[in-house]
VOGU-3710 file (C-alpha; in Angstrom, 3 decimals, decimal comma):
1> milppcvsrp> 95,217/156,270/150,706  95,259/158,511/153,768  94,895/155,973/156,574  95,101/156,163/160,369  98,394/155,063/161,946  97,009/151,644/162,841  96,840/150,564/159,189  99,619/148,316/157,954  100,661/147,284/154,460  101,680/143,626/154,689
11> svgpfrvaal> 103,662/142,076/151,869  101,620/139,450/150,012  103,398/137,704/147,135  104,749/140,170/144,572  102,291/142,893/145,546  101,839/145,084/148,604  98,275/144,748/149,810  96,831/147,362/152,124  93,813/147,220/154,384  91,283/149,768/155,528
21> cacltlaslg> 91,377/150,037/159,282  88,506/149,804/161,717  89,527/153,084/163,323  88,078/155,146/160,451  85,227/157,243/161,788  82,407/159,129/160,183  83,751/162,359/161,631  87,129/161,790/160,019  85,347/161,413/156,690  83,729/164,808/157,075
31> faascglpss> 80,252/163,306/157,064  78,131/163,641/160,218  75,758/160,868/161,218  72,863/163,284/161,364  73,260/164,315/157,736  71,040/162,973/154,983  72,140/160,802/152,094  72,701/163,112/149,138  73,204/161,902/145,593  76,651/162,076/144,118
41> rvalsvsgsg> 77,364/163,723/140,787  79,037/160,436/139,851  76,708/158,023/138,043  76,796/154,223/137,895  76,077/152,366/134,645  76,462/148,840/133,299  79,638/148,358/131,215  79,826/152,089/130,581  76,604/152,304/128,564  72,844/152,082/128,845
51> psshltalss> 70,812/153,430/131,776  72,610/154,902/134,744  71,853/155,719/138,351  73,524/158,363/140,471  75,504/156,991/143,370  74,823/157,956/146,966  77,469/160,051/148,690  78,666/158,677/152,035  81,296/161,416/152,471  81,684/165,060/151,541
61> aaktgvltdk> 84,120/164,428/148,692  81,770/161,830/147,219  79,131/164,488/146,563  81,201/166,006/143,762  83,499/163,062/143,151  86,517/165,350/143,632  89,339/164,358/146,000  92,090/166,715/147,179  94,937/166,599/149,638  92,539/168,189/152,150
71> epsawfslga> 89,638/165,771/151,428  91,509/162,670/150,305  88,752/160,028/150,675  85,402/159,587/148,928  82,939/156,873/149,962  79,993/155,890/147,770  77,081/153,485/148,038  75,383/152,140/144,945  72,117/153,885/145,704  68,440/153,015/145,661
81> haasliagap> 68,296/152,179/141,955  71,379/149,985/141,884  69,435/146,715/142,207  67,926/147,082/138,728  71,352/147,894/137,270  72,956/144,907/138,962  70,250/142,659/137,514  71,445/143,627/134,038  75,137/143,396/134,853  77,479/140,541/133,889
91> pspsieltle> 77,694/137,632/136,359  79,986/138,332/139,308  80,619/141,903/138,128  83,496/144,158/138,996  83,344/147,906/139,454  85,294/149,967/136,953  86,153/153,577/137,710  87,365/156,185/135,274  89,570/158,596/137,208  91,504/161,709/136,265
101> lekgsvasvs> 94,364/163,324/138,129  93,511/166,915/137,265  96,245/168,554/139,340  99,499/167,123/140,558  102,302/165,338/138,765  101,870/161,931/140,387  99,754/160,327/143,118  98,962/156,952/144,685  95,266/156,220/144,212  93,558/153,426/146,146
111> vapvfaedln> 90,140/151,898/145,522  88,295/149,388/147,674  84,823/147,824/147,920  82,193/148,886/150,420  80,202/145,916/151,720  76,650/145,670/153,024  77,913/145,268/156,588  79,629/148,661/156,262  76,227/150,359/156,101  73,644/150,666/158,856
121> asgrlvsdpk> 69,916/150,277/158,486  69,514/153,830/157,188  72,221/153,321/154,563  74,874/155,360/156,347  78,434/154,219/156,808  79,039/152,491/160,147  81,631/153,944/162,483  83,948/150,918/162,276  84,225/149,532/158,721  86,283/146,352/158,729
131> pralsvvrap> 89,655/145,971/156,926  89,574/145,098/153,236  92,018/144,668/150,380  93,003/147,719/148,406  93,828/148,089/144,742  96,526/150,736/144,406  97,679/152,580/141,289  100,545/155,054/141,237  99,466/157,454/138,513  100,781/160,568/136,766
141> ggafrvrfha> 98,460/163,294/135,539  95,637/162,401/133,160  92,792/159,900/132,943  93,011/156,192/133,710  90,678/153,322/134,578  90,717/150,897/137,502  88,571/147,747/137,713  88,355/145,783/140,954  86,337/142,805/142,143  84,725/141,522/145,301
151> dsfagfavsl> 82,126/138,841/145,976  79,527/141,532/146,609  79,343/145,324/146,534  77,305/147,876/148,402  79,556/150,633/147,106  83,204/151,630/146,887  85,783/154,025/148,290  88,484/156,043/146,544  91,400/157,712/148,306  94,623/159,599/147,704
161> egsapgtrlr> 97,712/158,617/149,627  100,628/160,919/150,378  99,402/163,509/147,921  101,224/166,809/147,603  99,435/170,096/148,346  97,152/171,076/145,488  96,616/167,501/144,244  93,173/167,022/142,709  91,596/163,718/141,591  88,174/163,459/139,949
171> vlsaslapfe> 85,981/160,355/139,740  84,579/160,712/136,220  82,359/157,636/136,092  81,628/154,211/137,556  80,252/151,109/135,889  79,487/147,457/136,557  81,709/145,454/134,214  82,850/141,851/133,648  85,403/140,349/136,006  88,751/141,065/134,322
181> tgwsfrssep> 92,222/141,346/135,771  95,483/142,539/134,278  96,646/145,745/132,664  96,577/147,653/129,390  98,550/150,568/127,971  97,125/150,325/124,458  94,951/153,447/124,682  95,300/156,984/125,967  93,592/155,842/129,187  95,672/153,112/130,838
191> wfgfgdsgge> 93,622/150,332/132,430  94,265/148,203/135,520  92,185/145,244/136,668  92,389/143,690/140,139  90,942/140,582/141,751  89,559/140,128/145,251  92,974/140,330/146,894  93,797/143,747/145,408  97,369/144,609/144,507  99,527/147,460/143,356
201> rafavpqnpa> 100,537/148,759/139,928  102,722/151,567/138,714  101,485/153,562/135,745  104,320/152,564/133,418  105,205/148,961/132,680  108,545/148,367/134,430  110,461/146,528/131,734  114,020/145,288/131,910  116,092/144,778/128,729  114,480/141,354/128,278
211> giayavelag> 111,047/142,973/128,147  109,586/141,588/131,385  106,167/142,989/132,318  103,533/142,405/135,012  102,294/138,866/135,703  98,534/138,192/135,944  96,643/135,445/137,768  95,170/132,887/135,345  92,145/130,998/136,605  90,571/127,956/134,970
221> gssalfgfdp> 87,588/128,664/132,734  88,982/132,059/131,709  90,578/133,484/128,567  93,599/135,744/128,234  93,926/138,660/125,822  97,459/139,475/124,683  97,787/142,930/123,116  100,869/144,051/121,177  102,103/147,225/119,550  103,579/145,916/116,289
231> rladpgtata> 105,582/149,126/115,907  107,680/147,938/118,857  108,116/144,399/117,560  111,378/143,117/116,110  110,420/140,149/113,912  113,996/139,282/112,988  114,170/137,202/109,809  112,052/134,465/108,304  114,708/131,877/109,165  115,442/133,319/112,642
241> qnksrfsags> 112,199/134,906/113,771  112,188/136,514/117,215  109,641/135,308/119,766  107,829/136,491/122,831  107,822/133,968/125,678  105,301/133,372/128,459  104,697/130,756/131,108  101,551/129,621/132,875  102,621/127,330/135,664  104,783/124,691/133,975
251> fsfgwrqsps> 103,434/125,424/130,483  105,685/127,531/128,235  104,448/129,183/125,048  104,456/132,414/123,106  104,107/134,167/119,774  106,564/134,824/117,000  106,985/138,558/116,689  105,159/140,137/113,789  104,745/143,543/112,153  100,968/143,046/112,194
261> ltatwlpsfm> 100,017/141,214/115,409  97,961/143,609/117,544  95,834/141,306/119,712  95,152/137,618/120,164  93,356/135,341/122,616  94,104/132,066/124,339  91,770/130,166/126,698  93,166/128,877/129,986  92,938/125,193/128,998  95,347/125,907/126,125
271> mgvapgeapv> 97,794/127,045/128,808  97,360/123,955/130,956  94,761/125,287/133,420  91,442/123,447/133,279  88,248/124,654/134,992  88,367/123,831/138,687  92,159/123,729/138,849  94,070/126,116/141,091  94,980/129,427/139,421  98,554/129,958/138,223
281> qlvplsgtaa> 100,577/133,040/137,412  100,607/133,995/133,736  104,096/135,436/133,428  105,669/137,405/130,540  109,214/136,051/130,387  111,107/137,627/127,494  110,751/139,225/124,087  107,767/141,221/125,326  108,891/144,775/124,566  105,864/145,082/122,249
291> lrelrvvrgl> 103,430/143,712/124,851  101,090/146,548/125,824  98,187/144,578/127,282  97,613/141,416/129,281  94,040/140,856/130,455  92,339/137,749/131,841  88,542/137,585/131,455  87,127/135,385/134,194  84,352/132,996/133,210  85,067/133,314/129,475
301> aypcadpsnp> 85,886/129,712/128,582  85,970/130,427/124,830  86,966/133,797/123,330  84,127/134,337/120,876  81,532/137,003/120,164  78,649/134,968/121,612  79,820/132,492/124,283  76,292/131,067/124,558  76,323/129,993/120,894  78,421/126,871/120,148
311> rspivadpha> 78,716/127,972/116,528  80,080/131,418/117,286  83,644/131,295/115,876  86,441/131,185/118,440  89,101/133,847/117,915  92,415/131,992/117,578  95,766/131,815/115,875  95,694/129,042/113,214  98,414/127,021/114,953  96,462/127,142/118,207
321> avewpvaswr> 93,419/125,911/116,275  95,395/122,955/114,890  96,524/121,966/118,393  93,113/122,598/120,004  92,110/119,461/121,960  89,083/117,753/120,436  87,798/117,199/123,984  87,380/120,997/124,186  85,371/121,270/120,967  81,875/122,642/121,508
331> nadyeifswd> 80,432/120,534/118,663  81,104/116,823/118,193  81,559/117,040/114,403  83,558/120,226/113,967  84,908/123,357/115,616  84,879/126,837/114,101  87,612/129,427/114,494  88,032/133,013/113,369  91,623/133,849/112,398  92,824/136,399/114,950
341> rfpsvllfdt> 94,499/138,668/112,367  92,096/137,991/109,484  88,795/137,753/111,405  86,619/137,380/108,307  88,442/134,128/107,461  86,747/131,204/109,232  88,540/127,902/109,818  86,514/124,701/110,149  88,331/121,760/111,711  86,255/118,624/111,161
351> adyavqdrlf> 86,245/115,317/113,014  86,832/113,372/109,782  86,555/113,564/105,991  82,929/112,435/106,075  81,893/115,487/108,084  83,995/117,704/105,863  82,333/116,240/102,765  78,858/116,884/104,165  79,810/120,525/104,649  81,854/121,243/101,519
361> krlaffvekt> 81,876/118,454/98,918  79,001/119,781/96,794  80,556/123,244/97,042  83,871/121,906/95,732  82,296/120,611/92,524  80,136/123,706/92,094  83,059/126,125/92,521  86,210/124,432/91,196  85,818/121,093/89,439  86,120/120,978/85,636
371> gyrgrlitda> 82,876/119,784/84,088  80,833/120,548/87,186  81,360/124,267/87,798  78,148/126,170/88,332  76,095/122,974/88,671  74,497/121,568/91,820  75,026/117,817/91,769  72,906/115,396/93,746  74,080/113,109/96,523  73,770/110,187/94,100
381> emrglhayna> 76,017/111,930/91,558  78,582/112,743/94,238  78,748/109,181/95,505  82,108/107,692/94,589  83,612/111,053/93,552  86,458/112,655/95,480  86,414/116,330/96,361  89,366/117,463/98,487  90,885/116,682/101,869  90,923/120,416/102,636
391> hdyraeslae> 88,823/123,278/101,311  88,705/127,038/100,693  85,904/129,285/99,403  85,492/133,033/99,088  82,342/135,008/99,863  81,400/135,389/96,182  81,481/131,646/95,513  79,571/130,832/98,696  76,829/133,321/97,857  76,604/131,989/94,312
401> ffeaarlsgf> 76,228/128,430/95,589  73,454/129,178/98,069  71,650/131,485/95,647  71,683/128,768/92,977  70,169/126,351/95,497  67,509/128,906/96,456  66,507/129,679/92,885  66,249/126,031/91,892  64,760/124,747/95,143  67,672/122,327/95,424
411> plgteelelr> 67,530/120,274/98,666  70,705/120,987/100,631  71,960/118,748/103,417  71,713/119,468/107,140  75,375/120,490/107,440  75,130/122,740/104,375  72,186/124,532/105,959  74,205/124,887/109,179  77,061/126,337/107,130  74,702/128,817/105,484
421> aillaegiia> 73,405/129,967/108,876  76,964/130,471/110,155  77,971/132,419/107,042  74,931/134,666/107,385  75,607/135,268/111,074  79,239/136,181/110,375  78,476/138,443/107,408  80,368/136,345/104,844  77,148/136,117/102,856  74,012/138,224/103,266
431> lrdssyvpga> 70,348/138,219/102,282  69,275/141,112/100,081  65,713/141,158/98,740  65,505/137,406/99,484  68,667/136,716/97,449  72,004/135,508/98,786  74,774/137,980/97,992  78,459/138,156/98,947  79,436/139,786/102,191  83,104/139,813/103,174
441> gavvsisrqs> 85,395/136,971/104,074  86,144/133,353/103,319  85,959/129,820/104,715  88,765/127,259/104,872  88,695/123,728/106,247  90,993/120,926/107,372  90,229/117,612/109,055  91,434/115,639/112,060  91,529/112,570/109,822  94,611/113,977/108,088
451> aaylrylfla> 97,999/113,044/109,533  99,576/115,721/111,746  102,172/116,810/109,183  99,475/117,034/106,498  97,249/119,103/108,774  99,947/121,751/108,969  100,580/121,576/105,213  96,861/121,769/104,410  96,431/124,547/106,960  99,131/126,641/105,274
461> hesyhgiyft> 97,736/125,932/101,792  94,145/126,796/102,679  94,969/129,731/104,944  97,019/131,432/102,243  93,932/131,042/100,062  92,009/132,844/102,805  94,457/135,753/102,671  94,303/135,773/98,861  90,499/135,984/98,988  90,459/138,878/101,450
471> dpgfraevad> 93,597/140,981/100,811  93,828/142,934/97,514  97,506/143,762/98,038  98,394/140,086/98,305  96,394/139,266/95,169  98,257/141,987/93,284  101,616/140,613/94,436  100,634/137,096/93,379  99,546/138,387/89,968  102,908/140,129/89,467
481> vfaatdkrav> 104,867/137,020/90,473  102,711/134,784/88,292  103,187/137,079/85,282  106,971/136,974/85,760  107,115/133,151/85,883  108,500/131,325/82,835  105,676/130,086/80,597  107,041/126,524/80,679  106,714/126,405/84,448  103,175/127,789/84,235
491> dylkdyftvv> 102,238/125,242/81,550  103,690/122,478/83,733  101,479/123,491/86,647  98,390/123,882/84,440  98,999/120,417/83,013  99,431/119,017/86,528  96,170/120,602/87,719  94,398/119,106/84,697  95,747/115,547/84,437  95,572/114,625/88,131
501> dtlgydvsdp> 91,926/113,645/88,318  91,629/114,170/92,077  92,405/117,863/91,504  90,470/118,746/88,373  90,924/122,511/88,692  89,382/124,603/85,958  92,615/126,201/84,678  90,692/128,434/82,282  89,820/130,602/85,293  92,769/133,020/85,873
511> ylleneymay> 91,663/133,812/89,434  91,572/130,126/90,394  94,822/129,362/88,585  96,822/132,155/90,209  95,331/131,370/93,615  96,313/127,681/93,423  99,728/128,541/91,985  100,401/130,705/95,042  99,154/128,125/97,556  101,265/125,294/96,084
521> llqqpqarva> 104,324/127,510/96,446  103,655/128,675/100,019  102,283/125,494/101,576  105,773/124,297/102,560  108,992/125,983/103,794  111,176/127,676/101,196  113,831/124,945/101,388  111,242/122,315/100,448  109,825/124,037/97,339  112,293/122,773/94,715
531> pyftdnvder> 112,385/119,164/96,021  108,601/119,181/96,302  108,191/119,943/92,612  111,051/117,794/91,283  110,120/114,792/93,440  106,560/114,728/94,824  104,746/116,704/92,158  106,724/115,383/89,185  106,216/111,746/90,161  102,446/112,263/90,143
541> flryggdpgl> 102,677/114,460/87,053  104,272/111,675/84,985  102,190/108,908/86,562  98,988/110,667/85,515  100,235/111,326/81,958  101,716/114,812/82,145  103,810/116,207/79,274  107,340/114,640/79,571  108,891/117,696/77,890  107,563/119,973/80,623
551> sdyvratdaa> 108,782/117,498/83,228  112,266/117,570/81,672  112,292/121,377/81,889  111,363/121,441/85,589  113,922/118,786/86,454  116,681/120,377/84,354  116,172/123,731/86,097  115,743/122,101/89,516  112,350/123,840/89,717  114,158/127,195/89,904
561> dfaaaaerlg> 111,111/129,114/88,633  108,941/127,809/91,458  111,659/128,308/94,084  112,245/131,937/93,023  108,519/132,699/92,990  108,078/131,108/96,438  110,980/133,149/97,806  109,457/136,405/96,587  105,974/135,565/97,897  107,390/134,363/101,206
571> ayafsrwglt> 109,351/137,592/101,638  106,169/139,564/100,998  104,192/137,526/103,575  106,936/137,939/106,172  107,287/141,681/105,651  103,556/142,246/106,127  102,438/139,576/108,593  105,472/137,712/109,926  104,376/134,561/108,044  106,576/132,297/105,942
581> ggrvglwyfd> 106,206/129,392/103,568  104,582/126,466/105,359  103,619/128,531/108,412  100,584/130,759/108,806  100,486/130,772/112,623  102,498/132,766/115,137  101,565/130,840/118,292  103,945/128,130/119,484  104,443/126,027/122,595  107,476/124,295/124,033
591> d> 107,265/120,516/124,160
//
């Protein structure tokens, strides 16, 4: 910004913060006190859409919104119609500007709020505006966006600093937007967000060989968005997967690198910062060469589509969902998550098996249990029967279940009706001509009543079902692997699914059989597959009356068929999503 000599740039923390000086005068702005208050060509809107109102120009350059080396400052007030726009703006809004350096190779661009006390009774700028924090971006040619916050706004100022002759900056638009800080280089228009204290950013992320990028302040009651360019990721191998590392105060965490991770969320309490606690610095530490965005949304306690609705699914990595503190659940009986990379797959984590049964037990018998498939059984019939300790259902099965209940007038339970409402809201099922039809997606469920190690095993098992339901390429790979498996191994698994009465899968259904075959292979790490079948599974297989000849085959081959199939499926999952056997999440934290 072009400032009088009395302005200093004190060093504050890692950023240089500048201040507007009281010695600015109206004459120096090229705007005489006797002039009127013309409208600017620059309009103000709410979050870049909806109705807009033209800003009021407080300086000559503000009339057109064009700044040059000869007129380097533009001052705007929000105008007479701003009050109605502010009423429809997010709470504690920021101002976001879209700017374009039309001429010049590089320039320092500063933005700052204009406060009510900067304007006199007639709405003109006073002769001695007080100092204020600046948000400074050093930008090359092209368009970019800057968002900055203050407790209140009467307008804003934009200035060029140290610009070369011929430099030309245009203010394209202004909007009232949510309070977000951080930075993003994921689009053609880089974005920078500043808090009340301002700061300074260069246009390119200054990364050292370890991949260090800008830190962002993390306040309690907020959520952070981590954006990655998977083309820049180096996942490593399934047994030695590379990781990104971050810290938030004393809490250390990160994500395993993946060829498919583009964006994910984490609320502040999952990084050790509860509402009301002092903010900490959210710092990218290493392995962040693929990090292209780090944004903190203030006041967003839960990253979901509708924060006012406690049944709006929270966007999360599955491992974050498993570790989510029950004290931070929005519902006493269960919490709902949307898988960050497979958003149409919903994960229900229930307080106990009883809650899970009220949601899914009747569904389990209707969809999967031999002798019950396609039939709605009553509460009395279900009493004493076991369903599962974890569940998975695709959109087609869910629609079929609720349509059968509608056609027959079957009385569903309270939780089942809640589930139906959630599925409708999320588009997993839909109403068409009063009938329930499939949408897109799936539901999986685990319970807090399961032991910790089982929660991770069940999570992997059910989540791979979710991928199978929603990804045709994965289904095709599973079908190929299943077809290549020795018939004796397949017969062994079919016998196991049949004789163990707590399973009771209908093995006459090829879709169900291949889906369960895959999940039993991928629910544990590769090294555990052979011992799992020769020890855990085979003990139950024989105890429940399985064919001893098939047992002898599996033991004699050391379950080689299952191990080979698991290795191939695991390699496929890693190459596409960075997942492995027994692990469907990328998020981790350091104990």
